[in-house]
C-alpha positions as CSV (number, residue, x, y, z in Angstrom):
1,X,59.8,-70.9,-1.3
2,X,61.4,-70.4,2.2
3,X,59.1,-70.8,5.1
4,X,58.3,-67.8,7.3
5,X,58.4,-69.6,10.4
6,X,59.5,-73.2,11.5
7,X,56.7,-75.3,12.8
8,X,57.2,-77.7,15.5
9,X,56.3,-81.4,15.3
10,X,53.7,-80.8,18.0
11,X,51.9,-78.1,15.9
12,X,51.9,-80.1,12.8
13,X,50.5,-83.2,14.4
14,X,47.7,-80.8,16.0
15,X,47.2,-79.4,12.5
16,X,46.9,-82.6,10.9
17,X,44.6,-84.0,13.7
18,X,42.3,-80.8,13.3
19,X,42.3,-81.5,9.6
20,X,41.4,-85.2,9.9
21,X,38.5,-84.2,12.2
22,X,37.1,-81.9,9.7
23,X,37.4,-84.3,6.8
24,X,35.8,-87.2,8.9
25,X,32.8,-85.1,10.0
26,X,32.3,-83.8,6.5
27,X,31.7,-87.4,5.7
28,X,29.3,-87.9,8.6
29,X,31.6,-90.3,10.0
30,X,32.2,-91.0,13.8
31,X,35.5,-91.9,15.2
32,X,34.3,-95.2,15.9
33,X,33.2,-95.7,12.2
34,X,37.0,-95.4,11.4
35,X,37.5,-98.8,13.0
36,X,35.1,-100.5,10.5
37,X,37.3,-98.9,7.6
38,X,40.5,-100.6,8.9
39,X,41.8,-98.2,11.7
40,X,42.3,-98.8,15.3
41,X,39.6,-96.8,17.2
42,X,41.8,-95.6,20.0
43,X,44.7,-95.1,17.8
44,X,42.7,-93.0,15.4
45,X,41.2,-91.1,18.3
46,X,44.6,-90.2,19.5
47,X,45.5,-89.3,15.9
48,X,42.9,-86.6,15.8
49,X,44.1,-85.2,19.1
50,X,47.7,-84.7,17.6
51,X,49.1,-87.3,20.2
52,X,50.8,-89.7,17.7
53,X,52.9,-89.4,14.7
54,X,51.4,-91.6,11.9
55,X,53.5,-93.7,9.7
56,X,53.1,-93.3,5.7
57,X,51.2,-96.6,5.7
58,X,48.8,-95.4,8.5
59,X,48.1,-91.9,6.4
60,X,47.5,-94.1,3.5
61,X,44.8,-96.0,5.5
62,X,43.3,-92.6,6.7
63,X,43.1,-91.3,3.4
64,X,41.4,-94.5,1.8
65,X,39.0,-94.7,4.6
66,X,38.0,-90.8,4.2
67,X,38.0,-91.4,0.3
68,X,40.8,-88.7,-0.3
69,X,44.4,-88.8,-1.5
70,X,47.2,-88.6,0.8
71,X,48.0,-85.0,-0.6
72,X,44.4,-84.0,0.6
73,X,45.5,-84.8,4.2
74,X,48.1,-82.0,4.1
75,X,46.7,-79.6,1.7
76,X,46.7,-76.0,3.3
77,X,43.2,-74.9,4.5
78,X,43.3,-72.0,2.0
79,X,43.4,-74.4,-0.9
80,X,40.1,-76.2,0.3
81,X,36.8,-75.5,-1.3
82,X,33.5,-76.7,-0.1
83,X,33.4,-79.3,-2.9
84,X,36.6,-81.0,-1.9
85,X,35.6,-81.1,1.9
86,X,31.8,-82.3,1.4
87,X,32.1,-84.8,-1.4
88,X,34.7,-87.7,-1.7
89,X,37.0,-87.4,-4.6
90,X,35.9,-90.7,-6.1
91,X,38.5,-92.8,-3.8
92,X,41.8,-92.5,-2.5
93,X,44.1,-91.4,-5.3
94,X,47.4,-92.3,-3.6
């Protein structure tokens, strides 16, 4: 399926950051709580702001902390249902 537009790396990072924030808030977690789940607080903060380009290992850690699959971190907004946002999917299936 061809892309209708070519997103920039900045727009992709911004989108990822907004999505991470939404998933975190749906689980009633603070950015500071992410540190207790194995992520550096300041780095995670910059991740949500779209200021850093995470490695695959970092994405795995974020997914595990949010109890979602790595796929869920990139799933388009139109694919989300209230159930996938508000309740964890039984652990990180990565």
